[in-house]
Residue, then its C-alpha position, 0 to 999 in steps of 0.5 A: m559922352g559919359k563921365m570920364i574915367f581917370d587912370k594914372e596915365e590919363t591924369r598924367n597926360l592932362l597934367n602934361m597938357l596943362q603944363s605945356s606952354d601951348s594954350e591950345n593944350h590947356i583948352v583941350a585939357f579943360k574941355a576933357l575935364q568938364n565931364v569928370d566926376i568931381e567927387k570920385y576924382i577929387g584927388e586927381l583934380l587936386v593934383m592937377y590943380k597943384f602941379s599944372g602951373v595954370s593960374k587959379s582963375d584959368w581953372s574956370e575954363a574947366g567949368k564952373k562946378i569944378h572951379s568952384k569946388l576946387v576953390s572951396i576946398t583949397g581956399e585962398g592963398n598958396l596951395t603948398s604941397p603939405k596942404t595939397l596932400s592933406l586935402i587929398t587925404a581929407h577928401k578921401g582921394s584915391k590911392t592913385s592920386i596920392e601916388l601921382f602927388m608924390e611923383y610930381f612932388i618928388r619931380d619938383m624937389t628933384k628940379m630944386l636940388e639940381q638947381i642947387g648943385y645936386p645932380m639927380d641923374s644917378f638915381e631914380i625914385n619910384i613911389k608906390l603905396k603899399d597895400d595893407g598886407q595884400t599885394t596886387e599888381s597894377 
């Protein structure tokens, strides 16, 4: 099997599997990640690392190379949203990974706002990065 191609949908699917309460899903997702091009998809990996809800030590299931790389980039301590976004940017993560980060960040923020009494079902937030002067549909 060759290197895995990560598009936004694939990354979302893997994230959903990692967020699942079924540990079988975690195993399948981590197996799929074992063939990922770490440098090319570092942004997507950081988004998954941040929002998966899977413990840092469980990420070793994705393979030593991925786990070591993520730990070396993120360091010790809590991986906050601002830190995650700055790491994606610093490591030249893809535009897709930044859009995904914003999507999951807003989803978490929305849950928090609902918990304190601000229902979010009355609006929808969509994030898409603007191209610099050129419009392309994706």
